[in-house]
N, C-alpha and C positions, 0 to 999 in steps of 0.2 A: 491555527496558531501561526505566528510570524516571528521573524528574528533569526539569528544565526543558527540556533539549535533546530528550528523548524526547517531551515534551508538544508542543513546537514542530513536531517531525517529524510527529506524529500529526495536528495541526491542519492542516498543509500538505497532507498526503495526503488528508484528508477534504474539504478545499476543492476538490480535483480531482474528487471524486465526490459531489456533493450527495445527501443522503439516505442516505449510507453510514455504516458504523461500523467502527472499527478493532478487529481481533481481537488484534493483537500488534505491538509495536514492538521492533526490535533493531538493534544496530550491525551494519553490513555493509560490507565493502570490495569486494564484487563489482561489476563494471562501473564502478569508480571512484566508487562511492557511499559515503556515510558512514552513512546510515540506511536501514533497510527497514521498511516498514509493511505489514502484511497487512490489506487492506481488504475488508470484506463489502459488496458493492454492493447498492443498493436492489432489483435484480432477483434477488438471491440468489447471484450469482456472486462469486468472490473474485479479487482482483488483488494482486500484490506490487508496491508502489510504492517505488522506490529514489530517495533524495534525496541531494544533495551536502551539504557542510558548511554551505551557506547556505540549505538547505531548498528548493532548486530541483529540479525533476524531472530525474532522469537517465534512468530507463527505468521503464515500467510493464509488467509481464508478467502476463497472465491465467493462472490455474491451468488454465483450460480455454479454448482459443482459439475454440471454436465458440460462436456466439450462438444456439444452438438452443433447444429447448423445455424448458430446465431439466434437461438431461441431465448435469449436472455430476457430478464425482467426489466424493471424500470431503471 
């Protein structure tokens, strides 16, 4: 997704993970969310951050729940 709403969603998600970068922003209705931002964290892991229409965190789901030695998937 693009536009002012997507930009706000991206900024809100990145604020939760300092030093991270956004890989993708899309509209998402899962878990009652409005936005989903895929964030690449500073440690190399990724997390899907779901935000409501007010850009507040609904849920953040890591692609890999283990905090191991960088054994992440694709």
